[in-house]
N, C-alpha and C positions, 0 to 999 in steps of 0.2 A: 471507683478504684479497682474493682474486681477485674482480673485478667490483664492488668497493666504492670508488668515488671519494668524496672529501670535497669538499663545496661550501660556500664561505664567502660568504654574502650580507650586504648591508648598504649603507647610503647612503655616498656619497663622504665621506671624512673620519672614518669610523668605526673605522679601524684594521684593515681586512681584510688588507692586505699584511703588516702587522706580525705578525698572528696566523698567517698562512700561513707566514711565514718561521720562526717559532718552532716550529710543528708540523713543518714540513719538516725542520728540523735534528734534532729529537728522534726522529722516526719514519721517517727515511730517505725522505722524500717528495720529489716533484718538482712544481713549480707550473706550471699552465697558465693564462695570462692570458686572461680572457674579456672583453676591453675592445676595442671596435671602433676606438678611436683609437691604442691602444698597439701595434697590429700594424705601424704605419707608422714609418719612420725620421724622426727629427726631433721637435721640440716636446716634448722630454723633461720639461721643467719643467711646462708647462701641462697635459700629460696625466698628470702625477704618476707617472711610471715609477719603478720601484725603481732604485737606484743600481747602478753596476758592482760596488761592494763588496758590496752586498746580494745581487746575483746570484751572487757567488762563494760565499756562505754556503749557498745551496741552488739547485739547477739550475732555471732558468726556461725556459718555452717560449712561443711565440707573441708575442714582443716584438721590435719594431724589425727586421723582416725584409722589409718591403715599401717600395718607392719611393713617395713621397707622391703621385705622379701616376698610380699604378696603381689601376684599379677593382677592388674586392674586395667580395664578397657574403657574406652569412651562410651560404650553402651552401658557399662556398669555405672559410670558417672551420670549419664543422662537419666537413667531410671531413678536413681536415688535423688538427684537434684530436682527433677520435675515433681516428685512427690513432696519435697520440702517446699518448693515454690507454691504448689497448690494449697498446702497447709497454711502458709503465710498469708496468701490471698483470702482464704476462708476465714482467717482471724482478723480480716480488715486491716492488714498492714501492708507495707510496700516491700516487695522482694527486690533487693539490689544485687544484681549480678555483676561481679567485678573480677577481672583476671586477665591474664595474657595468653592463655592457651586457645588459639583461634578455633580449632575444631571442637573444643569443649563448648565454646560459646555458640557455634553453629548448631550443635546438637540440641541446644535448648531453644534456639530461635526458630529453626526450621525442622521439618520432618525429612531429614536427609540421611539418616543411618538405616542400615539394614540389620535388623535383629534376627539372627538365624533361628533362634528358638521360636519366635512368633511366625516367621515366614514358613518354617518347616511344618508348623501346625496347620497352615492354610494352603500349603502346596498340594498340587494334584497328586494322587496316590502313585502314579507311575513315575513321577519325578522324585517324590520323597523316598520311594522304595530304593532308589539307587544311591541315596545319600549315605554318608558314613556316620558312625556314632561320634558325636563331638568330643574332641579332646580339649581340655581347658587351656592347654598350651599349644594348640595346633598351629596357630599363626607363628609362634616363635620357632616351632619345629620346621616349618616351611622356610622361614628366613635363613635357616642354616644351609640351605641349598645354594648352589651356584646361581648367580644372577641370570645367566643365559638359560640354564635348565629350568629355572622357576618360570621365566617368561615364556619359554617354549611350552611348558605344561598348560599355562593359562591360554595361550594361543590355540591349543587343541580343543579346549572346552568352551572358551569364550573369546573368539577372535576379535569381536567388537571392542571388548574391554582391553584386550592386549594391545590393540592399535592405539588406544588412548593413553596408555601408561608407558613410561620410559622403562626399558629393561633394567636399569640400575636402581629404580625406585622399588627396592625390595619390599618395603612395608605395604605399599598399596597393591603390588602384584600378589604378595602373599595373602593379603586380606581378601582380594577378589577370588583367589583360588580356594581359600578357606570357605567363603560363602557358597561357592559351587559344591564343594565336597559335602558340606553340612546340610544344604537345602536341596541340592539336586537341580537347581535352576541357575542359569548364568547370572552373574552379578549385574551385567548390563541390562538384562530384562527387568530385574527387580527395580533398578534405578529408573528405568524408563516408565515403569508403572507409577512410581512416585511422582515423576514430573507430569504425568498425564492426569493425575488426580486434580480435583477442583482446588484452585488456588496455587497449583504447582507452576514451575517455570523452568527455564533452561538449566539452572544450577541445582535443582532439587525440588522437594515437595513444598507444601504450603507452610505459611507461617503458623506457629503454634498459638501465638497471641495476636489478635487483630491489629494492634498498633502499639508496639512497645516503645518506650521512650529511650532513645539511644544517644548518649553523649560521647564525643570523641575528644580526648585531651591531646593536643599537639603542640609542639614547640619548635623553635628554630633549631636546626640540627647541630650547629656549632655549640649552642648553649646546652642542648641535651647531652652532647658528647662530654662536655666538661662536667656536667652534673653526674653523669654515669661514672666517670673516672673518680670523682669525689666520693661517690657512694661506695665504690670498691674499697677506697681508703678507709671509709668509716666502718665497713664490714671487718676489715683487718683489725682495726682498733677495738672492735666489739668482741673479738675472740674467734674470728673466722678460722685461723689455722688450728686452734685447739679443737674446734668443732669438727673440722675435716679429718684430723688425725684420729680423734675418738671414734668417728663413724667408720673410718677406714679399718681400724683395729677390730671393731665389733662385727662388721658386715662384709668387708671387701678383702681383707688380708688373706683369709683362708681360700676365697674364691680364686685369687691370683695364684696361690700355691698349688691349687688343683687345676690350674689352667682353664677355669670356667668363668673367669671375670668377664663381665658384659656391661659396656657403657651405652648400650642401645635400648635398654628396657628399664622400666620402673624409675625409681628415684636416682639410680646410678647414672642416668643420662642427664641429670640436672646440670645446668650451666654452672661451672665453677668447680664441680667435683672432678671430672675427668681432666680438666686443664691442669690440675695439680698432681696428676698421676706420677710423673717422674719424681717429684719432690716427696710424695707420700711413700713411694716404694724404694727410695734410695737408701742403701745401707752404708753410704760413705760417711766416714767420720771427719772428713775434711770440711771445715767451716766454709771455706771459699766455694767448694763445689755445691754445698747445700744452699748457700746464699744465691748462687747463680741459678739453681733450679727453682728456688723460691721466686726470684725476680722474673724468670721465664713464665712461671705459673700466673703471677700477677698480671704481666703484660698480656698473656693469652686471655685471661678472664676479662680484662678491660676491652680487648679487641672483639671477643665473641659476644659480649654484652651489647656493644654498640651495633654489631651486625644484626643481632636479634631484634633490637629496637627498630631498625630499618625494615626488617621483615614484617614486624607487627604493623607498622604504618602502611606498608605496601598491601597487606591483606585488607585493611580497612578500605583503601582506595579501590582495590580490585573487586572486593566482595560486595561492597555497598555503593560507593560513589560512581564507579564506572559500569555498573550493571543495573541500571534503573529498571523498575518493572513493578507489576502489581504486588509481587510477593517480596519486595525489597523495601524495608521500612526506612523512613527519613532519618538522617543522622545530623545532629547539631554539634557544631564545632566550638571548642573552648580553647583559647590560646593560653598556654601555661608557661610561656617563655619568661615573663617577668613575675617571679614569685613574690616580689614586694607588693604587687597589686592583686594578690591571689583572691581575696574576698571580693574585690570589685570586678575583676575580669573572669573569675571562675565560679566561685561559690554562689554569689547572688544571681548571676544569669542562669546557672544550673537549677537553682530552686525555682526561678520564674518559669523556666521551660517545663520542669516536671509538674509544677502546680497547674499549669495550663493543660498539660496532657491528662492529668488526673480529673480535670473538670470537663474533658472532652472538647476543649477549645484549641485553636491554633496557637502555638507559642508566639511570643512577641518578636522572635527572630526567625529568619528563613533557614531551612535546612541547607546543608552543603550540597553543591552540585559541581560536576566537572564535565568537560567535553569528553565524549566517548563514541566509539564506532559500534553502532548497533549490530553490524554484521560480523563483528569480530568473533572468532571461535576460540574458546579457551583451551580446548583439548585437541585441536587439529594437529595431526602428525606431519612434521616436515623433516626431510632427510638432507643433510648437507654432505654430499660425497666429498667435497673439497676438504672439509675439516674432519670427516669421518665421525659425524655426530648426528644424533636424533634430537630434534627440537620439538617440544609440544607447546602449542598455542601460537596464534597469529602474532600477538604482541611480542612474545619471546623470539619468534622467528625474525621479525623486523629488527629487534635489538641485536640479534646474532649477526645479521647481515652488515650491521654498522660497527660491530665489535672489532677491536684491534687484531684479534686472532684471525678472524675471517678475512679482514683486509690484507693481513700479512700473507695468508695462503693465496689470496686472489692475485696479489702483485707477483708472488713467486710463480704462479701458474702462467700469468701473462708474459713474464720474463722468459720462462722456459719455452713458451710457444713462439716468442719472437726469435729466440736463438735457433729453434728448429726451422722456422721459416727462412732465416738468413742462411742456414746451412743447406736447406733444400734448394734455395735460389743459386747458391754457389755451385752445388753439384750439377744443376741443370746447365749452368753457363759453361762448365768444364766439358760437358758432353756434346755441346753444339759444335758441329764441324766448322773449322776455320776456312775462309775463302782461299782458293788457290792463288 
């Protein structure tokens, strides 16, 4: 069992927590939450934390231990979570990693992050000498700059990384610039070093665990959408509005008054909080107005939740299924569409797969596979002058060329060219001398 964590993937609303609890109870496991919002205290309903009663059924880690105003990075999460996982394995128990924050899960499975403190310690003296004293909020400071200015700065010190990042992707651009400032070495070179290490691959460094057991819960989209809408209604019935208002009063009201409100960092970016901004900040005494703002918030929450679920599914396909290789572990799929057959189609197969992995045997079912283009480049830069857009990735470029927006501009261009050709032909015919 040593060195073998269980990872449960799946979109929000697919039942990851339920499965983790059942497996944890049966196999003496302990659960590590890989959710960037659940690490904070507060907003228990909107972040869908397991209840106190559920936490007593199976030990949980990485939930509700941070003050909402504390800045917390994925590197902080990785360092703390890896220590917990090691301790669980040392005690001969099964670490169960469950959560919906993709980059948190990646940080536990692969050596893909650059820790500026570690890198600075091992950097060459001439590089390190030029680096700046780290600011705990440097990334957030950089993100306040204009997109173009930020990308321009990165292009000057790390053109390779700048070419791979969209100018509007402030977070990644700021992160790369932060790495260079603090380490004195281009971010792209550090990532290249990771990929070239033993066990590394095109998307990053080696796997931390030789063969983790990974389960992916998936469902028919129409069924999942209905389930997510119902879950929002259940949240409202459980006291969601009271939770949001109380949190807003404690932590956000003063920030808005000082014009320092920020829905891009920490727990304030939680799905569901910013969608109710207009409702929470409204001073209207008109019942009709407040009812309208409330309904808009509910509709926005349902829409963004479904969009997030699709994003989570897309990540599993792109990061695991469509990128096979020596450092990409197999993924076993479990269909959660029909909850009436949950034990038969989800729980029992999950236990069989995990028990086989723990014994070092091949599971009774085959891992998921999909057709993929081995030559496809994920970060290749494409420029569409027609639509005035920068597209990153071969797959995204193909999708753009088929998009309605691109087709519209293409038809418009052809129509304009046809009109110009017709006008040019007419002008030529008028200038041809007539026979006497």
